[in-house]
C-alpha positions as CSV (number, residue, x, y, z in Angstrom):
1,M,0.0,0.0,0.0
2,K,1.3,3.4,-1.0
3,Y,0.5,6.4,1.2
4,S,2.1,9.5,2.7
5,V,1.7,10.9,6.2
6,D,2.3,14.6,6.9
7,K,2.4,15.1,10.6
8,Q,2.0,18.7,11.9
9,E,1.5,20.0,15.4
10,K,-2.3,20.4,15.1
11,Y,-3.2,17.9,12.3
12,T,-2.0,15.0,10.2
13,V,-2.7,14.6,6.5
14,F,-3.0,10.9,5.4
15,T,-2.8,10.8,1.6
16,L,-3.7,7.5,0.0
17,L,-1.5,7.1,-3.1
18,E,-3.6,4.2,-4.5
19,D,-6.2,4.1,-7.3
20,N,-8.5,1.9,-5.2
21,L,-9.6,1.9,-1.6
22,N,-10.9,-1.6,-1.6
23,S,-10.9,-4.9,0.4
24,L,-7.1,-5.3,-0.4
25,V,-6.1,-1.9,0.9
26,A,-8.8,-1.0,3.5
27,P,-7.5,-3.3,6.3
28,K,-4.1,-1.7,6.1
29,V,-5.6,1.8,6.1
30,K,-7.6,0.9,9.2
31,S,-4.4,-0.3,10.9
32,E,-2.6,2.9,10.1
33,F,-5.5,4.9,11.5
34,V,-5.4,3.0,14.8
35,I,-1.6,3.5,14.9
36,L,-2.0,7.3,14.3
37,S,-4.6,7.5,17.0
38,Q,-2.4,5.7,19.4
39,E,0.5,8.1,18.6
40,G,-1.7,10.9,19.7
41,V,-2.8,12.4,16.4
42,K,-5.7,14.7,17.4
43,N,-7.0,15.8,13.9
44,L,-6.8,13.6,10.8
45,I,-7.3,14.8,7.2
46,L,-7.8,11.9,4.8
47,D,-6.8,12.9,1.3
48,L,-8.4,10.8,-1.4
49,T,-7.2,12.9,-4.4
50,H,-5.5,9.8,-6.0
51,V,-8.4,7.4,-5.3
52,K,-10.6,6.5,-8.3
53,F,-12.6,3.6,-6.7
54,V,-14.0,2.9,-3.2
55,D,-15.9,-0.2,-2.2
56,S,-17.7,-1.2,1.0
57,S,-14.5,-2.1,2.7
58,G,-13.1,1.3,1.9
59,L,-16.2,3.0,3.3
60,S,-15.7,0.9,6.4
61,A,-12.2,2.2,6.8
62,I,-13.4,5.8,6.4
63,L,-16.1,5.2,9.0
64,T,-13.5,3.7,11.3
65,A,-11.5,6.9,11.2
66,N,-14.6,9.0,11.8
67,R,-15.4,6.9,14.9
68,I,-11.8,7.2,16.2
69,W,-11.6,11.0,15.9
70,K,-15.3,11.8,16.7
71,N,-14.6,12.6,20.3
72,G,-12.2,15.4,21.0
73,G,-10.8,15.8,17.5
74,S,-11.6,16.2,13.9
75,F,-11.8,13.8,11.0
76,I,-12.0,15.4,7.6
77,L,-12.4,13.7,4.2
78,T,-10.9,15.7,1.3
79,G,-9.8,15.4,-2.3
80,I,-12.9,13.5,-3.5
81,E,-12.3,14.3,-7.2
82,H,-13.3,11.1,-9.0
83,P,-17.0,11.0,-9.9
84,S,-17.4,7.3,-8.9
85,V,-16.0,8.1,-5.4
86,Q,-18.2,11.1,-5.1
87,K,-21.3,9.2,-6.2
88,L,-20.6,6.3,-3.7
89,I,-20.3,8.8,-0.9
90,E,-23.6,10.4,-1.9
91,I,-25.5,7.1,-2.4
92,S,-24.3,5.8,1.0
93,R,-25.4,9.1,2.5
94,L,-22.0,9.5,4.1
95,D,-22.0,13.1,3.0
96,T,-24.6,13.7,5.8
97,V,-22.4,12.1,8.4
98,L,-18.8,13.1,7.5
99,T,-17.0,16.4,7.4
100,I,-16.1,16.6,3.7
101,I,-14.1,19.6,2.5
102,K,-12.9,20.2,-1.1
103,T,-9.1,20.8,-0.6
104,V,-6.4,19.9,1.8
105,Q,-5.7,23.6,2.5
106,E,-9.4,24.3,3.3
107,S,-9.3,21.2,5.6
108,I,-6.3,22.6,7.4
109,D,-8.0,25.9,7.9
110,F,-11.1,24.0,9.2
111,V,-8.9,22.2,11.7
112,F,-7.5,25.4,13.1
113,M,-11.0,27.0,13.4
114,D,-12.3,23.8,15.0
115,E,-9.4,23.8,17.6
116,I,-10.2,27.4,18.5
117,E,-13.9,26.6,18.9
118,R,-13.1,23.6,21.2
119,E,-10.8,25.7,23.3
120,L,-13.4,28.4,23.7
121,N,-16.0,25.8,24.6
122,K,-13.7,24.4,27.3
123,E,-13.2,27.9,28.7
124,E,-16.9,28.5,28.8
125,E,-17.5,25.2,30.6
126,G,-14.9,26.1,33.1
127,N,-16.4,29.4,33.9
128,E,-20.0,28.2,34.5
129,P,-21.3,29.0,38.0
130,V,-21.5,26.0,40.4
């Protein structure tokens, strides 16, 4: 499986460098997600720019990442450029469940804004009267 990982302080971009996110690749992708989570990655951006086909196993890998990062972090799906991938995301209604942003740069901007919002919410919770 070919992929790249760009770890930054506030986020990590996982770029899958494969044409297919299918039953051959998905288990390895899930394993990488678990490892990244255990390494303390707080916000994950999954870049599918190179992916031309996703099957049910691929959708499962995407949903696994969403579950891992749902509490206390952000999971963003980006780079959905191939029509068949876009159609599958829409048919499976994942576009209503996932945070999907067009580009990696916009995803990074989203992470920073989301981090600020979480910090503000923490401060507000800490200042509530007892």
